Every structure is written in structure tokens, then in C-alpha cells.
C-alpha positions as CSV (number, residue, x, y, z in Angstrom):
1,M,156.1,137.7,41.1
2,E,157.6,139.4,44.1
3,I,156.7,137.6,47.3
4,E,156.6,140.8,49.2
5,S,153.7,142.1,47.0
6,I,151.7,139.2,48.3
7,T,152.7,139.0,51.9
8,K,152.7,142.7,52.6
9,G,149.5,144.6,52.0
10,F,146.6,144.0,49.7
11,K,147.7,145.6,46.4
12,T,147.3,142.5,44.2
13,A,144.7,139.9,43.7
14,E,147.0,137.3,45.0
15,S,147.5,139.2,48.3
16,R,143.8,139.9,48.8
17,W,143.0,136.2,48.5
18,A,146.1,134.9,50.4
19,R,144.6,135.5,53.8
20,F,141.1,134.4,52.9
21,G,139.3,132.6,55.6
22,P,139.8,133.0,59.4
23,Y,141.0,129.7,60.8
24,Y,142.5,128.6,64.0
25,A,146.2,127.7,64.0
26,M,146.9,128.6,60.4
27,F,150.2,129.1,58.7
28,P,151.3,132.7,58.5
29,V,151.1,133.7,54.9
30,D,154.7,135.0,54.7
31,F,156.0,131.8,56.2
32,A,154.2,129.7,53.7
33,F,155.5,131.7,50.8
34,D,159.1,131.8,52.2
35,V,159.2,128.0,52.6
36,V,157.8,127.2,49.2
37,N,160.2,129.7,47.5
38,K,163.2,128.4,49.4
39,Y,162.7,124.7,49.1
40,S,161.1,124.2,45.7
41,K,161.2,125.6,42.2
42,K,158.7,126.4,39.4
43,G,157.0,123.3,38.0
44,D,157.6,121.2,41.1
45,Y,154.9,119.2,42.9
46,I,154.1,120.1,46.5
47,L,152.1,118.1,49.0
48,D,150.4,119.1,52.2
49,P,148.3,116.3,53.8
50,F,147.1,118.5,56.7
51,A,146.2,121.5,54.6
52,G,144.0,123.6,56.9
53,R,143.0,126.7,55.0
54,S,145.6,125.7,52.4
55,S,148.1,128.6,52.8
56,S,150.9,126.2,51.7
57,I,148.9,125.1,48.6
58,Y,148.0,128.6,47.7
59,A,151.6,129.8,48.0
60,G,152.7,126.9,45.8
61,G,150.1,127.6,43.2
62,V,150.8,131.4,43.1
63,L,154.6,130.7,42.8
64,G,154.2,128.3,39.9
65,R,154.2,125.0,41.6
66,H,151.7,122.2,41.2
67,S,150.3,121.9,44.7
68,L,148.0,119.3,46.3
69,G,146.5,119.5,49.7
70,I,144.1,117.3,51.8
71,E,141.8,118.7,54.5
72,I,139.3,116.8,56.6
73,N,137.5,119.9,58.0
74,P,135.0,121.3,55.5
75,V,135.5,124.8,56.7
76,G,139.2,124.7,56.0
77,W,138.7,122.8,52.7
78,L,136.1,125.3,51.5
79,Y,138.4,128.3,52.2
80,G,141.3,126.6,50.4
81,N,139.3,125.4,47.4
82,V,137.7,128.8,46.8
83,K,140.8,130.9,47.0
84,L,142.6,128.6,44.5
85,N,139.7,129.0,42.1
86,P,137.1,131.7,43.0
87,A,134.0,132.0,40.9
88,K,133.4,135.2,38.8
89,K,132.4,138.2,40.9
90,D,129.2,138.9,38.9
91,D,128.0,135.3,39.3
92,V,128.6,135.4,43.0
93,I,126.6,138.6,43.4
94,D,123.7,137.3,41.3
95,R,123.6,134.2,43.5
96,L,123.7,136.3,46.6
97,L,120.6,138.3,45.4
98,E,118.8,135.0,44.5
99,I,119.3,133.6,48.0
100,Y,118.3,136.8,49.7
101,A,115.1,137.0,47.6
102,K,114.0,133.6,49.1
103,R,114.6,134.5,52.7
104,N,110.9,135.1,53.7
105,Y,110.3,131.4,53.3
106,Y,112.0,131.0,56.6
107,N,109.9,133.6,58.6
108,R,108.4,131.0,60.9
109,A,111.5,128.8,61.0
110,I,113.6,131.3,62.9
111,E,111.0,131.4,65.7
112,K,112.0,127.8,66.6
113,M,115.7,128.5,66.7
114,P,117.6,128.2,70.0
115,E,118.1,131.5,72.0
116,F,121.7,131.6,70.9
117,Y,120.8,132.3,67.3
118,R,118.1,134.8,68.1
119,I,120.6,136.9,70.1
120,C,123.5,136.3,67.7
121,Y,121.7,137.4,64.6
122,S,118.9,139.8,63.6
123,D,115.8,138.2,62.1
124,E,116.8,139.5,58.6
125,V,120.3,137.9,58.9
126,L,119.0,134.7,60.3
127,K,116.4,134.2,57.6
128,F,119.2,134.8,55.0
129,L,121.5,132.3,56.7
130,L,118.9,129.6,56.8
131,T,118.1,130.2,53.1
132,A,121.8,130.0,52.2
133,R,122.3,126.9,54.4
134,N,119.5,125.0,52.7
135,N,120.1,126.1,49.1
136,L,123.8,126.6,48.4
137,D,125.4,123.5,46.9
138,W,128.9,124.3,48.2
139,K,130.4,120.9,47.6
140,N,129.7,120.7,43.9
141,N,129.0,124.2,42.5
142,N,131.8,126.7,42.3
143,V,129.6,129.8,42.5
144,D,127.8,128.4,45.5
145,A,131.1,127.4,47.1
146,T,132.5,130.9,46.7
147,L,129.4,132.6,48.1
148,M,129.2,130.2,51.0
149,S,132.9,130.7,51.8
150,I,132.4,134.4,51.9
151,I,129.4,134.0,54.2
152,L,131.5,131.8,56.5
153,V,134.3,134.4,56.7
154,Y,131.9,137.0,58.1
155,L,129.5,134.6,59.9
156,H,130.8,135.9,63.2
157,A,133.0,138.8,64.1
158,K,133.1,142.0,66.0
159,I,130.0,144.2,65.5
160,G,130.3,146.0,62.2
161,E,132.7,143.6,60.7
162,G,130.4,140.6,60.3
163,L,126.9,139.3,60.3
164,S,126.7,138.5,64.1
165,N,126.4,140.1,67.4
166,Q,129.7,140.8,69.2
167,M,131.9,137.7,68.7
168,R,135.5,136.7,67.8
169,M,136.2,135.9,64.2
170,T,138.6,133.0,64.4
171,K,137.0,130.6,66.9
172,S,133.3,129.9,67.6
173,M,132.5,130.3,71.3
174,G,130.1,128.0,73.1
175,M,126.4,128.8,73.1
176,N,125.9,129.2,76.8
177,Y,129.1,131.2,77.2
178,S,128.0,133.5,74.4
179,I,124.5,134.1,75.8
180,E,125.8,134.8,79.3
181,W,128.5,137.2,77.9
182,W,126.1,139.1,75.7
183,K,123.5,139.6,78.5
184,K,126.2,140.6,81.0
185,N,127.8,143.1,78.6
186,G,124.7,144.8,77.2
187,Y,124.4,142.9,73.9
188,E,120.9,141.3,74.4
189,K,119.7,142.5,71.0
190,P,121.6,141.6,67.8
191,P,122.6,144.5,65.5
192,E,120.3,145.2,62.7
193,I,122.3,144.3,59.6
194,N,121.3,144.1,55.9
195,P,123.2,140.9,54.9
196,V,123.3,141.9,51.2
197,E,124.8,145.3,51.8
198,L,127.4,143.9,54.1
199,L,128.4,141.0,51.9
200,L,128.4,143.2,48.7
201,N,130.9,145.4,50.4
202,K,133.1,142.4,51.3
203,I,132.8,140.9,47.8
204,N,133.7,144.2,46.1
205,W,136.7,144.6,48.3
206,R,137.9,141.0,47.8
207,Y,137.6,141.2,44.0
208,K,138.8,144.8,43.6
209,K,142.2,143.6,42.2
210,G,140.7,140.7,40.3
211,M,141.2,137.0,40.8
212,P,144.5,135.3,41.7
213,K,146.6,133.6,39.0
214,V,147.3,130.1,40.3
215,T,149.2,127.2,38.7
216,E,147.1,124.1,38.6
217,S,146.6,123.2,42.2
218,A,143.9,121.6,44.4
219,V,142.8,120.7,47.8
220,V,141.0,117.4,48.4
221,F,138.2,117.1,50.9
222,G,138.7,114.0,53.0
223,D,140.8,111.9,55.4
224,S,144.5,111.8,54.4
225,T,144.9,108.2,55.5
226,I,142.3,107.3,52.8
227,E,142.9,110.0,50.1
228,L,146.7,109.5,50.0
229,Q,146.2,105.9,49.0
230,K,144.2,107.1,45.9
231,I,146.7,109.9,45.2
232,S,149.7,107.6,45.4
233,E,148.1,105.2,42.9
234,R,147.5,108.0,40.4
235,A,150.9,109.6,41.0
236,L,152.7,106.4,40.4
237,Q,150.7,105.6,37.3
238,N,151.6,109.0,35.9
239,D,155.2,108.9,37.1
240,I,154.7,112.0,39.3
241,R,156.9,112.6,42.3
242,F,156.5,115.4,44.8
243,S,159.6,117.5,45.6
244,L,158.3,119.2,48.8
245,L,156.3,117.8,51.7
246,F,155.2,120.9,53.6
247,T,152.7,120.5,56.4
248,S,151.8,121.0,60.0
249,P,149.9,118.1,61.6
250,P,147.4,118.6,64.4
251,Y,149.1,118.6,67.8
252,Y,148.4,116.0,70.4
253,S,145.7,116.9,72.9
254,I,145.6,120.6,72.0
255,T,142.5,121.6,70.2
256,D,139.4,120.2,68.4
257,Y,139.2,121.9,65.0
258,H,135.6,120.8,64.5
259,A,134.5,122.1,67.9
260,D,136.3,125.4,67.4
261,Q,134.4,125.9,64.1
262,W,131.0,124.5,65.2
263,L,129.0,127.6,64.1
264,R,130.5,127.6,60.6
265,L,130.0,123.8,60.5
266,W,126.3,124.4,61.4
267,M,126.2,126.8,58.4
268,L,127.5,124.0,56.2
269,G,124.6,121.7,57.4
270,G,126.0,120.5,60.7
271,N,124.4,120.2,64.2
272,E,122.4,123.2,65.5
273,T,124.2,122.8,68.8
274,P,127.9,122.1,69.2
275,K,128.7,118.4,69.9
276,A,131.9,116.5,70.3
277,N,132.8,114.8,67.1
278,A,133.2,111.0,67.4
279,E,134.3,110.5,63.8
280,K,137.8,109.3,63.3
281,Y,140.4,112.1,63.2
282,K,137.7,114.8,63.6
283,G,138.0,115.4,67.4
284,R,140.6,116.3,69.9
285,F,143.5,113.9,69.9
286,I,143.7,112.5,73.5
287,D,144.6,108.9,72.6
288,K,148.4,108.7,72.1
289,E,148.3,105.5,70.1
290,R,145.6,106.9,67.7
291,Y,147.6,110.1,67.3
292,Y,150.8,108.2,66.6
293,N,149.1,105.9,64.1
294,L,147.7,108.9,62.2
295,L,151.1,110.5,61.7
296,D,152.7,107.1,60.9
297,S,150.1,106.4,58.3
298,V,150.1,109.9,56.7
299,F,153.9,110.3,56.5
300,G,154.3,106.7,55.4
301,L,151.9,107.1,52.5
302,S,153.4,110.5,51.7
303,S,156.9,109.0,51.5
304,I,155.8,106.7,48.6
305,I,155.2,109.6,46.3
306,M,158.1,111.9,47.3
307,S,161.1,112.2,45.0
308,E,164.5,110.8,46.0
309,N,165.8,114.3,46.7
310,S,162.7,115.7,48.2
311,V,162.6,118.2,51.1
312,V,160.3,117.5,54.1
313,Y,159.3,120.6,56.1
314,V,157.1,120.0,59.1
315,R,156.1,122.5,61.7
316,T,155.0,120.9,64.9
317,D,154.6,121.4,68.7
318,K,157.7,121.5,70.9
319,R,156.0,119.5,73.7
320,E,157.7,116.2,74.3
321,F,155.2,113.6,73.0
322,T,154.2,115.4,69.8
323,L,157.7,116.4,68.9
324,N,159.4,113.0,69.7
325,S,156.6,111.1,67.9
326,T,156.9,113.3,64.8
327,I,160.7,113.0,64.7
328,E,160.6,109.2,65.2
329,I,158.0,108.7,62.4
330,L,159.8,111.0,60.0
331,R,163.1,109.3,60.5
332,K,161.4,105.9,60.0
333,H,159.8,106.9,56.6
334,F,162.7,109.2,55.3
335,P,165.7,107.2,56.6
336,N,168.1,108.6,54.0
337,H,167.3,112.3,54.8
338,S,169.3,114.4,57.2
339,M,167.3,116.2,59.8
340,K,167.6,119.8,61.1
341,I,165.5,121.0,64.0
342,I,164.8,124.7,64.6
343,E,163.0,125.9,67.6
344,K,160.7,128.9,66.9
345,P,160.6,131.4,69.8
346,L,157.2,133.1,69.7
347,K,156.0,136.6,70.6
348,E,153.3,137.0,73.1
349,D,150.7,137.8,70.5
350,T,151.6,135.0,68.1
351,K,148.7,132.6,67.4
352,T,149.7,129.0,67.5
353,Q,148.0,125.7,68.1
354,T,149.6,125.5,71.5
355,K,148.4,129.0,72.6
356,L,144.8,128.0,73.3
357,F,142.1,130.6,73.3
358,G,141.8,132.0,76.8
359,D,144.5,129.7,78.2
360,K,147.5,131.8,79.3
361,S,149.0,129.1,81.5
362,M,150.8,127.3,78.7
363,K,154.2,128.2,77.4
364,P,153.6,127.8,73.7
365,G,156.2,127.0,71.1
366,E,156.7,125.4,67.8
367,V,159.5,123.5,66.1
368,D,160.4,123.3,62.4
369,I,161.8,120.0,61.2
370,I,163.6,120.2,57.9
371,M,164.8,117.0,56.2
372,K,166.9,116.8,53.0
373,R,169.0,114.3,51.1
């Protein structure tokens, strides 16, 4: 398959699913495909322990590699899991209609919702969302997972493009900020939207070219420091070695992926109001020792299952602590690999982990670290 047919336009099933799921600080699709194509071959095993929305895993699967990712954020995991194996279109539509038919059960429930939700969504949409939130078994059922992931994609966006009042698609803004902005700019009333009509249009577009053909690949939902121990045991038992470690770890003290996705996390059963996440590896990394230990553990566990002649490709932040820590840890766990460091100059409109939403004071930049035998 020609890579350009996937990275340019939407003419194939693979290209239509490649960009599935808006997510903060995600790999550009063309970058993921280029790296996989250049540093691995068909039949190889690829590992990404910080998978995000799984662009690396998807690229590997589409290009004939066996790819395995791990993601701790359920939003990113759901996007990746679904685009690797979406349910059949007719089943998804049937489930959408089933959920919508039950919406009136929540007529009174929406009256108790905080002001944010009542301004963000029309009553019809909010009843539908509550129905989906309480009835879709997205962790265990592929049809429910596919429908839920599509709902998440369009949960908030510019008016006309999603289910919400005027919002940005990639990052969930705070409740108070949103309420004040809506009232100040004349958006006190949410748009009247039929959720079935909107989502049917989105589903029909997504499936228009069919479903992607992907070599056996998967993304695991969990903490890499735990899941990699299980994966390494199974890999060693089955004499499997990974030829490409391709990932981008979270950057020190930059962003909180759970806070940035709080509204989508609510849709998945999370808190009704955004709260800082105290769980390990689920908040903003502001403790240098904890951040260092995370990278040390993950890259150490990964090195156990990498082949002798493996390639390590890590994209990280060029700021001193993150970069130096990453280099030191990679050299520790891959001592026989040579290292090449490439600074990536960025255009003004490039989205990266270091270009925070609304923060123009930083001078963002990223670095690619490539290690070979």
C-alpha cells in the first residue's frame, strides 16, 4: 500500500480511520507512517508504551507489522482500540438508534445537571449523552466501544461540527471559563441538534470507504510500568522480540492529559466536574524524581523484549530536564546502541506538547532521538 494514499486525503478506508480521534499532542499521521516504514519491515514487532491515540500502532498495523501499544488514558486507548478494529457499520447504527430510543428516561435527570452542561448541550443531546454514558459497555463490547468513540470525537467542537455549543475540539476547556465565554459572546443557548442525524452523517462518512485492513495489532489499556511486566513475560515465553521501539513519552511539567480531556472522561463515567487526578502517572508531571523513575522503568522494561539489532525512536521535548533525562535513561538501557539526535524546528501553527493551549510565551520544540546497533 502506498503511504501517500493514507497520509494525504481520505480516499481509502485506512486514511479515513488514520486521523480518528482528536487528541492533544498526537503524532502527525505522516510522521508515524514514515518512521514505521523506514525503521521496520513487514512482519516485525513494534512497541509503543506511551501510545496516545495509537498513531504509531495503527501505522504499523496498516503497513503489515505486528504492533503493540499501551495507553493509560481511556480516551486515547478507546480511539486507538477502535480504529484498529472498528465494529461493523450496521451494528453501530443499530446501537445508536437503541440508545436514542431510551433517552426520555433521563428527562428529569438533566434538570439537576450543572449550568455548564445545560449551556453546552441542548436537552435532546444531553438526554442522549446520559443514556449513552450509562448504557454503553465500551470497555468490553466492540460495538459499544465504536459508538462511544464516535460520540467522543464529536462531543465538543465548533457549532455545526459536533454535539456541543461553540467549543474547541482537541482540548476540553474549564467549566467556569466556558460559561463566561459563552455568555460574553452570545452563546447562552446551546444549538438545537438532533444527535442521531449528526452522528449518522459522521458514521456514514467514516465508513464510506469501508474498514481498514490491519495486521494483528493491539493497544492495552493500563499503566506501562505494570503492563510491560506482563507483556515481557509472554514475549519471552513465546520467543518474540520487538524490532522497533517507537514512542513519545509525556513531557515533564507540560500538560495533564486527563485534565485536558475531562469532558470526554466524564462521558466515559468520570467526574461531573474536572478535578486534578491524584492517581499515579495520570496527572501533570511536576515531580522530577517521579518523572525520571517513570521513564527509567518503562524504557528498562522495554529493553528486555527488544531484539539485539532493534531501533529505538523517541520523540521528546528539547527543554533541558526532559531531554537530558531521556538521553541518560536510553543510554543506560541500550548501552550498545549508537545515538543520533535531531532537533525538529517547528512552524508557528504546529501543535506539540510544548506549545500549550493559550500559552504563546514558550518557545516550543521537539527532539527526535534515534538509536541503532
